[in-house]
C-alpha positions in Angstrom: 0.0 -19.4 3.6 2.7 -17.3 2.1 4.6 -17.6 -1.2 8.4 -17.2 -1.0 9.4 -13.5 -1.2 11.0 -12.2 -4.3 12.5 -8.9 -5.6 10.9 -7.8 -8.9 11.3 -4.8 -11.2 8.1 -2.9 -11.9 7.4 -0.1 -14.3 5.7 3.0 -12.9 1.9 2.8 -12.4 -0.6 5.6 -11.8 -3.3 5.5 -9.2 -6.1 7.5 -7.5 -6.7 7.2 -3.8 -8.1 8.7 -0.6 -5.4 9.6 2.0 -6.4 9.2 5.6 -4.9 8.6 9.0 -6.0 5.6 11.2 -4.9 3.5 14.1 -4.1 -0.1 13.4 -7.2 -1.3 15.3 -9.4 1.0 13.1 -8.0 -0.4 9.7 -10.7 -3.1 9.2 -13.6 -0.7 10.1 -12.4 2.5 8.3 -10.3 1.7 5.3 -12.4 -0.8 3.3 -15.3 1.6 3.1 -13.1 4.1 1.2 -12.7 1.8 -1.8 -16.4 2.3 -3.0 -15.8 6.1 -2.8 -12.8 5.8 -5.0 -14.7 3.6 -7.5 -17.7 6.0 -7.5 -15.3 8.9 -8.3 -13.8 6.9 -11.2 -17.2 6.1 -12.5 -18.2 9.7 -12.4 -15.1 10.6 -14.4 -15.6 7.7 -16.8 -12.2 6.2 -15.9 -11.7 2.5 -15.8 -9.4 1.0 -13.1 -6.6 -1.2 -14.4 -5.7 -3.2 -11.3 -6.8 -4.4 -8.0 -7.7 -2.1 -5.1 -4.9 -1.4 -2.5 -3.9 0.1 0.8 -0.6 1.9 0.7 1.1 2.5 4.1 3.3 5.6 4.1 4.0 6.5 7.7 3.6 5.2 11.2 3.7 7.9 13.8 5.3 7.6 17.2 1.8 7.6 18.7 0.6 4.7 16.6 -1.3 6.4 13.8 -0.8 5.3 10.2 -0.9 7.5 7.1 -2.5 5.4 4.4 -3.7 5.7 0.9 -6.8 3.7 -0.1 -7.0 3.4 -3.9 -6.8 1.7 -7.2 -4.5 1.8 -10.2 -5.5 3.7 -13.4 -4.2 3.5 -16.9 -2.8 7.0 -17.1 -2.1 10.1 -14.9 -5.3 11.6 -13.6 -5.8 14.9 -11.8 -7.3 14.4 -8.3 -10.3 16.3 -7.1 -11.8 16.9 -3.6 -10.6 14.1 -1.3 -9.4 11.9 -4.2 -5.7 12.4 -4.9 -3.6 11.2 -7.8 -0.3 9.4 -7.3 2.2 7.1 -8.9 3.9 3.9 -7.9 7.5 4.6 -9.1 9.3 2.2 -11.4 11.9 0.2 -9.5 12.6 -2.8 -7.4 9.8 -4.2 -5.1 10.1 -6.9 -2.6 6.8 -9.0 -2.9 5.0 -12.0 -1.6 1.5 -13.4 -1.9 -0.5 -14.0 1.3 -3.4 -16.5 1.0 -6.0 -16.4 3.7 -7.9 -14.0 5.9 -6.8 -10.4 6.2 -6.4 -10.7 10.0 -3.0 -12.5 9.2 -1.6 -9.7 7.0 0.4 -8.2 9.8 2.4 -11.4 10.1 3.0 -11.4 6.4 4.3 -7.8 6.6 6.6 -8.8 9.4 8.0 -11.8 7.5 8.6 -9.7 4.4 10.2 -7.0 6.5 12.6 -9.5 8.1 13.4 -10.9 4.6 14.2 -7.5 3.2 16.5 -6.7 6.1 18.2 -10.1 5.7 18.8 -9.2 2.0 20.6 -6.1 3.2 17.9 -3.8 1.8 15.7 -1.2 3.5 12.3 0.4 2.7 11.9 2.4 5.9 13.4 5.2 7.9 13.0 5.7 11.6 12.6 9.4 12.3 13.3 10.2 16.0 10.3 11.6 17.8 8.1 11.2 14.7 7.9 7.5 13.9 8.7 5.4 10.8 8.4 6.5 7.2 8.0 3.9 4.5 9.0 4.2 0.9 5.7 2.5 0.0 4.3 -0.6 1.6 1.3 -1.7 -0.3 -1.3 -4.5 0.0 -3.0 -5.3 -3.4 -6.2 -7.2 -2.9 -6.1 -9.7 -5.7 -9.3 -11.5 -4.8 -12.8 -9.9 -4.9 -14.3 -11.2 -1.7 -17.8 -10.6 -3.1 -17.0 -13.2 -5.7 -14.9 -15.5 -3.5 -16.5 -15.4 0.0 -14.2 -18.1 1.4 -11.5 -16.1 3.3 -9.1 -19.1 3.0 -8.9 -18.5 -0.8 -8.3 -14.7 -0.6 -5.0 -13.6 -2.1 -3.2 -10.4 -1.2 0.0 -9.3 -2.7 2.3 -7.4 -0.3 4.8 -5.1 -2.1 7.5 -3.0 -0.5 9.2 -0.4 -2.7 13.0 -0.7 -2.3 14.4 2.7 -2.9 17.6 3.0 -4.9 18.5 6.2 -3.0 20.4 6.8 0.2 17.7 6.1 2.8 18.5 9.2 4.8 17.1 11.2 1.8 13.8 9.3 1.8 12.2 11.9 4.2 12.0 14.6 1.5 9.8 12.4 -0.7 7.2 11.6 2.0 3.8 13.2 2.4 2.9 15.2 5.4 0.5 13.6 8.0 -3.1 14.7 7.6 
C-alpha cells in the first residue's frame, strides 16, 4: 500500500554512512548488514542517531551496479573515519511517499514516485550516456524497526527523492565517484 505522493520542503540533515556498490539482486543480502556497522561506529564515538536508518541511491551504472550509502541521520556534522563517511541531505524540495508492506515491493513504489515526479514536470535524475543514471538523492528511510514489528505487512518505508533546484545538466558535478 502506498500513500499519495507529495512534495515537501525539508531542512538540511546530517548523516553518517558506509558507501558501497552493489547489484540490485544483492541489495537484500549486502546492504542491511551495513547498518549494524554504522550503529557500532556511532556507539564507539558516543553519538546518538536522530532518525531512522536509510539507503540512499546515488548512481546506477550502465552495467547495472548501484552506488549506495547505507546510514543514519545524526544531530550535527560529524567527521567520518575509515569506511564511515559523513554527509548531508541538503535542504530543499523532496518528493515523498510512504510504502506499507514488505521490502520486496519497494521497486514498484520507486517506479510510481518516479512517474509522478515526471508527471509533475520535475526531475531528480540525469542519464549520462555510456555511464548510466545519476540521482540527486533517492532515499529509503526505514520507519519501522522490523525487530519490534515482525509482521512485514506493517512495515513502513518513506521513499524520498531530492528535487534539485538547479539545471539538471549541472547535477553531474555534485555526484560522488563510483567505488
